[in-house]
Steps between C-alpha positions, in 0.01 A plus 500: 500500500873553447718250688805654673679167552371260232565130538549461124591741220399379152689655209327515161671650193223626270546552129228419245290250693167596341183352649702235687613765748150512652510137616858540617410795721169353616679194635751723679273755669266220614768287666388355834827629648413868529833629630661525159659767285448487122771679302406563138801604294363664186753418229386751238175325395336624179170309513330666795633261764624802694144636526374164630777496762419854611128417528577216740749714696235768548274243671762312703778687678699180546594547133817698430576617147849554361542643151804422286615790283628248245426136424713305750347159430431232764829475686571865575130572564494231768818646647332840529222332694750322726667830587186646652318189631408511872376142542654236724480269196508570128279348231497553125227495238488541125242750380292246305474216755273423795507299823290333768362752749660312791845489339686754713324402822609138455853585385551744787366251755746240370786751512433597862435144619816362338706819556580480129703744292337374179164326453440328166174372354428285197531647155241283328255241629542256215554128451874524427568700815309251714707220347820692583399520866423127503829417323729713719305486827596723791829598333298762306469695825876534546706809423758282324248345261338834414835666427618212279164507322524876437868508398451205265172640361336170590606216729657201323354514147182695577433770238461776760542582869213472748529845657609730217265791582510737796133594481356223718741557787596721796848636581601655830595860437788489749653207306490697174626822658782342701631309196425775245287260296316656208411433138720514192423751227261309274580729210835316481473183711251215556353291661467747787281281722739204500798721584309669783388162634855364505631812679222490762505127569881483520492760778188372679532332838148358511305400189134397502285347227122482482394221265214702355443729203381850590615703200373463144715608208292608202640367173439718196684633196605818681688317777851639530642148514355426155699774332811410306691786658443356848668168416763640263853359511627840620271503805535129582878517464504794742267309733724194521802727550317662791432161659863395440633815671258451788609140561867600485440793735313279748777236476256225403583458132683169542206353690244604236730461197314201348162673526634830371642331191167331442330839522749651257438230238122540528498878491763540227345238272154653538630852444701403192208302360313830484732606217412186303127453565246607383708710259869435441732800520859416413631833635315461830611137527867585448478793743326280757760224476781753532348669804405183688837337437670808647377415849776322697270218609343417161759258362534298820123485548446343157803277540388339827121512489273353234124526488272206412391456137263765370220494245712698253814295558687631195453861609617432853808312373586795275462755779699292746782461247505875437516586871767251606 
């Protein structure tokens, strides 16, 4: 039964998901919250994923299919879904992941009870995350902590932020529409989820967090995040420039300066290391150094913020010296 006023719209860009798409869709159509809209954005799949999507749509009229005429990638495909979503809240899913069947019922209940603009859930239910919650206590629930964690790509010296993905969360559509919040073009800029999170949480009035994992990210060799192009120095440089412009525009750069510089050092070192390991390319290395040093915040970031010792200390020292 088609829902005229869905409580939640879930946007799913679909490229070549293969057999994993079945479990993804099964755990969407069987959600205990029935008043949902499932928007499948077919991003020019070549492996038959489009046929699987159309089979499900034929059986469930809560599924809406959008077809891209060219490969738009994750960011612009999600934006197409946002443009036509009717839900009170917006959720996102990757095409190869799955979730608990009560996920959207529980997230929506939390959103309505707390009158929240954004509801977050845990990314992974692992030992390190549990230790983080013990170490930082109730501060983890605060907007300030989460923003510092995201902007610094990990609080203090943690290797990564706690809430880097959008897929386990809900976002009030009116918040996104009023503030014109959408995704960057992932053909040129990453990480799209972190940038979207920062935009949304900066503008949120009420933030809620459920200390539970609902969403399960499937790790495999075809993951977009595993591709060298996704973490290239071009895309990560553009990503940090996007965050820099956002913080300046929102007049909060001075407040988050320390965390931003920490994020710059992490992202730039990791991106430049991709030109050295596993195969060294002198031309790529030189081009990477030149590009990253061209950003107005690069020199100051490396001058004022230093990361703790790494396993490959000599490599980090070399990269730091090149980027200062």
